Each structure stands twice: as C-alpha cells, then as structure tokens.
N, C-alpha and C positions, 0 to 999 in steps of 0.2 A: 066376374067377378064375385068372391062374395056378398052378400045381401047385408046390412047393417042390423038387421033382428039376431039374425044367425050369428052372427060376428059376436055382440051383445051375448047371446045366449051360452055362449060358447065359453066365454072369458069368465062367466059367474061360475059354470060347473065344474070349472079347471080349479077356480078358487077355494069352492067347497069340498074336495076332494081335497085339495091339499090343507086344508084344515082340517079334515075329518083322519086323513093318515098323520096326522102332528098328532094331534091327541092318543089317537091308538099307540104310536111309537112310542112317548113319553112315560116312563117309570116314573112311580112313583119317588117323591122325593128329590127328582128332579127340578134342579132352578130354572126360571123364568128368565128369559132373555132381560136383560134391565131396560133395554128399549121401550120392552111392553109390558112391564111391572109396574104396578101402584107403586104410588110412594112410600115410602114408609111415615108412621109418626113420627115428630123430632124424640131424642133420647132424653129423656130428663138427666142433667147436669148433676154431676153425684157431688154427694156434701161436700163442703170444702174443708181443706186440710188445717187446723187453726196456725197459726202463726208462731214460728219456734223463736223464742229471744235469739238475736243474734251475741255471736263472742264479744264479750267484754272486749276492751281497745285496750291494747298496754302501752301506755305514756311512755315516753322516755324518761321519766321521773314519778316517784308518785306523786300526787295532789298533795298538799299543803297546807293546813287553816292557820293562821295566825294566832297567838294567842296572847295574853298579859303575862303568863308566866314565863317565854319565852325572852331573851336576851334582846332590847330591842337599843337603836342608836337615833341622829340627828345628823341631819346636813344644814349647813349655813355656808352666807355668804353675806356682798351688803346687801341684801337685798330684806335682809333683817334689820338691818339697823345697829343701835347699840345692845347688847343681853346683858342685863344682870344673870352671870355666870354661879355665883354663889347662890341664885334663887331657884334654875337650872338645876345643878346639882342635887339639889334636894327631891328629884321626880325619881320615882321610885325605875322608871321603864326607859334614864337613857345612862345607859353605861358604856356611851362610845361618842364620837363626833367628826366629821368630818370636814374641813373648812375648806373653802374654795381659796385658793392664791393667785393661781394665774388662769388667764387663756388667750391660745394663740401667739403670736409672734413677738407681743411687747405690752397686754394688758397687763394689771397686776390690781388685784383687791384689794380698795382702802382698806378693807377690814379684816385685811388677814392678820394680819399680825395682835393685833386688840384681841380677836379672837381667838387664834392661837395661845399668847398668854392666858389671856382671863379662863379659859377650860381647864386648862394644864395646874395653873397655879388653885384651880376651884376643888383638884383630883376627877377629870374627864379626861381619859385616855382620849389623845385627839391624835386627829391627821390630814391630811392636805390632799385636794383633788386638783389638777390640771385640766381643762375645757381644751378639748383636741382639735385646732380649727384641721378642714381637708384642704384648707388653701395656702395656708402656711409652710414653709419646708422643716422638715424635725428638726436639722440642724437650728433654725434660727429657735424654734418653740423649745429646744432645750436648749438655749443657751438661757430665753426668758426664765425658764423653770428652776436651774441650779442659779440666777442672777438673785434669786429671791426667797430660794428654800432651804433651808439647812437640815441636810435628815438628821442630824442629832440634835437637833427639838423636836424631834418628832417621836411618838409613839407607837402607829400605825401605819400599818405597811400603805402605802400612795394609791391615790386611783386616780384612771384614767376614766375621764368623763367621753364616751364615745358621740355622741346625737346627729351628726351633719355629715353629708354624703359629700355634697360639693359637685361641682361640673366633668372633673376632670374621668379619666376611665377608670373603673376598678381596682384594675389592677395597681395605678397608681396610687389611687387610696390607699389600698393596703399596702404599699409598702411602705409609704409615708409614716403610717400607724405604727407597720412592725419596727420602723426605724428607731420613731420616739420610745416605742415600749423599750427596746433593748437599752434606748440608752437609759432612762430612767433605771433600769437593773442596773447596770453598769454603776450608777448613782448612789443607792439604795445596797444594794447585795443581795438584793430578792424583785424577782416578776412581779413586777405592779397590778394589784385586779382592773378590768378593766367593767366601768360602771355602762350599763347601756339599755335597748329594749329590745321585749321581745320581738318585735318586726321588722327590728334594726339588724338585731343580730341572724334571721333567717335570711335578710335579701344581703345583707354588705361583709359578715365577717364569717360566714359556717363554714368549716371546713379550714381553716385558714388561722384560725388560734384558739386551737384547743389543748396550748399546754400552758393555759393561764384561768386562772379560777375569775369569776363573773360577781358582777354587785348588778343586780336587772331590776328593772322599774317598770310595774305594772298593777295597776289602781285597782285591785278586784279582790273579793273577799279568798279566792282559790287563787293559786301560782301551780300551771301545771307544765310549764317547764320549756327549756330551750328546744329549738327544729333537732337538734343533738345533745349527746350527751355529755355535757362538762360541766367542771364541778361549780355551780351555784351556794358561792357564800349568804350571801345579802340580798332581799330582796325586800326595795324598796315600795311598802305597799300605799302610801296614801301622801301626799303634798298639801294637806289642808287639817295636820293635826295641829294641837293646840299643845303648846310648853309654858309653864310659869317661870318667869324671867324674859321672853321672848312676845315680842308685839305683831301679831300678825302671825299670817300662817305658816310651819315649818314643813321642809319633809321628814316621814320617821320609816325606818327600816327595822325590820328584824332578822334574826341567823334563822337560816333554814339545816335543816338534817343534824347531824353531828355538832352543829360549828357554835362556837361562842368566841367570847374575844380575846380568847388568847388565841385562837388562829390566824389573826389579822394583827397581832402585837409585833412590831420590828423584834428582830435577834438584838439580845442586850449591847455584843458589839457595837451596833451600828447607833440604838439612840442615847442622847447624852440625861443626864441628871434633870429636873427641872430644878 
C-alpha cells in the first residue's frame, strides 16, 4: 500500500498543478466563479423620486359652500311650539317653510294647521312633509296623509321624510316607500321630494329612486353629494339655527346649484288661493 506521507505529497502536488493551470488558462476579463469571488460593496440607493401629486378625484357633483346670498328656508313641527309667523316673515333668509303634518299610520302633528295658516297668512310659501314609517303599510300611511292634507292649501311640492329602515327586508322597505311616493304623486299631480341623509341614501335608496329630486341633510360646511348623480334641490345644513319669532333651534336649508323657490312651487292648477 502507498505510504501516508507519499499520498499527502501527491495530493498537494495535484492541487498546485491545477491552480497553476487555471491561472494560465484564464484570459483577461474573465469573470471569477461567484462561489469564490469576494463580495461586492453594497450599492448606494439611487436618489428618491419626488412624490407626484395624485390626480384630483372627480366627485359625483361639485362641492358647494352655502352663503347668505342663496335662498334659504326652514322646516318646523310641534317641537317649535307656538310660532310668531309675522316676525319670521321679517327674516331675510326665510324664503319658504316646510311643515310636518303626519307620521306613519295615524300620527298627526298638533301644530300642523296652525303653522300652515300662520305661514301662508304671513306671506311665506309653505309646504308639507310626512315622516315615513318603514313598519306601516303604504296604504295606511297614505290614508293618514290624505285625511289631513289638502293639496289646494299647499304652495310647495310635498316632501317625504325617509330616515328609518325598519327590520324587514330591504326589498320590502323599498317597495313600501315606492308605493307611498306614487300615492302622493297621484294626490298632488307631481312627484314628491325625498328628504334623507347621505349615509342612509347610500345604504338603502341607491339606484332605486333616481327619478326623484332630493332634500338632503348634512350638517357640515361643504356638501360633497350623494353616491350617485341625482338632483339635489335642497340641503339642510344645520339643525341649530335661530330665527326671530321661533323659540329654540330650527332646521335651516339652502338651495343648491341652479335651484330656487320657483323649482319647489306646486303648479298653479294644484294650489289654491290663500
């Protein structure tokens, strides 16, 4: 057998010969096997690219800031108690008033007729609103509304206040509301205006009532619009306004875009004389 010393000498000789041959055969510019190459120094990151401004998001409708120059109005109910309408009529920014008449299946506002006659006698265009109940049938609510509201005594297109969803299915809620709206339309000869909130519209009304005009509540400086492009005639921008002749707070609204009092007036063929 080969001695250990001879074997060790032979192994070292072969390794040296291989290294010499590799160096002699490598041409200038040849790359070194990455397994044996020394690590390269870390590359410095390139200078950061300045952030570009994101494109402006186009909203469904342009933002509108209310001003005293635009026509404004109020809505009232029994919560305001006895109102001195002669003093209210002296307010420059009260061009119309909506008065609560009925709610749900059988409730009637105790101050409805007092407020209606008082406002009209003072020369303020007046209209009526019904607070819609999601639990009462459309037919029963219509009977309550018809029994207490005479279209000939109104100056303005009626408003249906829609704020509650109820526990039934969404389809049932929407169908009941649609039936009530159509009943009011037959009664007045014009489509009523729907009063609601921004979030309520997005959750429960979107896509189903696009043929109606809207009266929207949002208590902020700017109103960005609903979740789809439907006509917004009125914006209720505060619930804590003060008006001479009314004790306590009162809701105040303003027309948007091109709309004004003439756009919410009932046709002369419907409304009666004061």
